[in-house]
C-alpha positions in Angstrom: 61.3 -31.2 -30.1 58.4 -29.3 -28.5 54.9 -30.8 -28.3 52.5 -29.1 -30.7 49.3 -27.7 -29.2 46.4 -27.7 -31.7 43.7 -25.4 -30.4 40.1 -26.7 -30.4 37.8 -25.4 -33.1 35.6 -22.4 -31.9 31.9 -23.1 -31.4 29.5 -22.0 -34.0 29.3 -18.2 -34.3 25.8 -17.1 -33.4 24.1 -14.2 -31.7 24.8 -14.6 -28.0 21.7 -14.7 -25.8 19.1 -13.6 -28.2 16.3 -11.8 -26.3 12.8 -13.1 -27.1 11.1 -9.8 -26.6 12.6 -6.5 -28.0 11.1 -3.3 -26.5 12.8 -0.7 -28.7 11.3 -1.6 -32.0 9.8 1.4 -33.7 7.5 1.7 -36.7 8.8 3.2 -39.9 6.8 6.4 -39.4 8.3 7.0 -35.9 10.6 10.0 -35.9 10.7 12.6 -38.6 14.4 13.5 -38.7 17.2 11.8 -40.5 18.9 10.8 -37.2 15.8 8.9 -36.1 15.7 7.2 -39.4 19.2 5.8 -38.9 18.2 4.6 -35.4 15.1 2.9 -36.9 17.1 1.3 -39.7 19.7 0.0 -37.2 17.0 -1.5 -34.9 15.2 -3.0 -37.9 18.3 -4.7 -39.1 18.9 -6.0 -35.6 15.4 -7.3 -35.4 15.6 -9.0 -38.8 18.8 -10.7 -37.7 17.2 -11.8 -34.4 14.2 -13.3 -36.3 16.4 -15.1 -38.8 18.5 -16.6 -36.0 15.4 -17.8 -34.2 14.0 -19.3 -37.4 17.3 -21.1 -38.2 17.5 -22.4 -34.6 14.0 -23.8 -34.8 14.7 -25.6 -38.0 17.6 -27.6 -36.4 
């Protein structure tokens, strides 16, 4: 018989090292082309995720 190794549970999944100040946030009117819109949309989604993480962290 071999000893069974049970791995420890991974820690809670969260955004690693969330920065407090994000410099690359643009307004919705910044950039006229479709490429810039995709960049803006990605940065907006990232910023919303960052704000949600900070709010959930402050509630605990």
